[in-house]
C-alpha positions in Angstrom: 0.0 0.0 0.0 1.3 3.5 -0.9 2.0 5.9 1.9 -0.6 8.6 2.3 0.3 12.0 0.8 0.8 14.8 3.3 -1.2 18.1 2.9 -0.6 21.3 4.9 -3.9 23.1 5.4 -4.2 26.7 6.3 -7.8 27.7 6.9 -10.0 29.3 9.6 -12.8 28.3 11.8 -15.1 25.3 11.4 -14.3 25.3 7.7 -10.7 24.1 8.5 -12.1 21.1 10.5 -14.6 20.2 7.7 -11.8 20.4 5.1 -9.5 18.4 7.2 -12.1 15.7 7.7 -12.9 15.6 4.0 -9.3 15.4 2.9 -8.6 12.6 5.4 -11.7 10.5 4.8 -12.5 11.1 1.1 -9.1 12.0 -0.2 -7.1 9.6 2.0 -4.5 12.3 2.8 -2.6 13.0 6.0 -3.4 16.6 7.0 -1.5 19.0 9.2 -3.4 22.1 10.1 -1.5 25.4 10.3 -2.9 27.9 12.9 -1.7 31.0 11.0 0.8 31.9 8.3 3.8 31.8 10.7 2.8 28.4 12.1 2.3 27.0 8.6 5.7 28.3 7.4 7.3 26.7 10.4 5.6 23.4 9.6 6.8 23.7 5.9 10.4 24.3 7.1 10.4 21.2 9.4 8.4 18.7 7.4 7.9 17.3 3.9 4.5 18.0 2.3 3.1 17.0 -1.0 0.8 20.0 -1.2 -0.2 23.2 0.5 -3.9 24.2 0.6 -4.4 27.7 1.9 -7.5 29.9 2.3 -7.3 33.5 0.9 -9.2 35.8 3.3 -10.2 38.9 1.4 -7.2 40.6 -0.1 -4.9 39.4 2.5 -1.6 38.3 1.0 -0.7 35.7 3.7 -1.8 32.7 1.6 -0.1 34.0 -1.5 3.1 34.7 0.4 3.0 31.3 1.9 2.6 29.7 -1.5 5.6 31.6 -2.7 7.7 30.6 0.3 6.6 27.0 0.0 7.8 26.9 -3.7 11.2 28.4 -2.6 11.6 25.7 0.1 10.5 22.8 -2.1 10.0 23.4 -5.8 8.0 20.2 -6.2 5.2 21.1 -3.7 1.8 21.6 -5.2 0.0 24.7 -4.0 -3.7 25.4 -4.0 -5.3 28.7 -2.8 -9.1 28.9 -2.3 -11.5 31.6 -1.1 -15.0 31.6 0.2 -15.3 35.4 -0.3 -13.6 36.5 -3.5 -14.0 35.5 -7.1 -10.8 36.7 -8.8 -7.2 36.5 -7.5 -4.7 37.0 -10.2 -2.4 39.7 -8.7 0.9 37.9 -8.5 -0.6 34.6 -7.6 2.2 32.1 -6.8 -0.1 29.0 -6.5 -0.6 26.3 -9.0 -4.4 26.5 -8.6 -6.8 29.0 -7.3 -10.4 28.1 -6.4 -12.8 31.1 -6.4 -15.8 31.4 -4.2 -18.3 30.2 -6.8 -16.4 26.9 -7.2 -15.4 26.5 -3.6 -16.8 23.1 -2.5 -15.4 19.8 -1.3 -15.5 18.1 -4.7 -13.5 20.9 -6.4 -11.0 21.2 -3.6 -10.4 17.4 -3.6 -9.9 17.5 -7.4 -7.4 20.4 -7.3 -5.5 18.9 -4.4 -5.4 15.6 -6.4 -4.0 17.5 -9.4 -1.5 19.3 -7.2 -0.1 16.1 -5.6 -0.1 14.2 -9.0 2.3 16.8 -10.4 5.1 15.4 -8.2 5.0 11.9 -9.6 6.6 12.8 -12.9 6.3 10.9 -16.2 5.4 7.3 -16.2 8.4 5.0 -16.8 8.0 2.3 -19.3 10.3 -0.6 -19.9 
């Protein structure tokens, strides 16, 4: 059996617990929850993660900065930003994927995290 992929989640409130539960049960990931941007960055520095999933709150740049720093620490990490309040986030976005408010549901998040973690596998080797 393959080891579970590790996801670092940065989200707020009850939504963080719902996402964590969904990722662990339906996506079969191991999820670490960052309490804030500084905590998430500390976790990134001291652990190996397959993907970062971070919530963009309004026009706050914390999630985008975290995605940029995650890429600097590990160029292979998949990054997904999502928002429950904004529909467009193009200004200097460092993430591989952005999920706007209109698409922000469990199915889309699971799909994008799957895409972000699949990028690390590389090309299929044939004999």
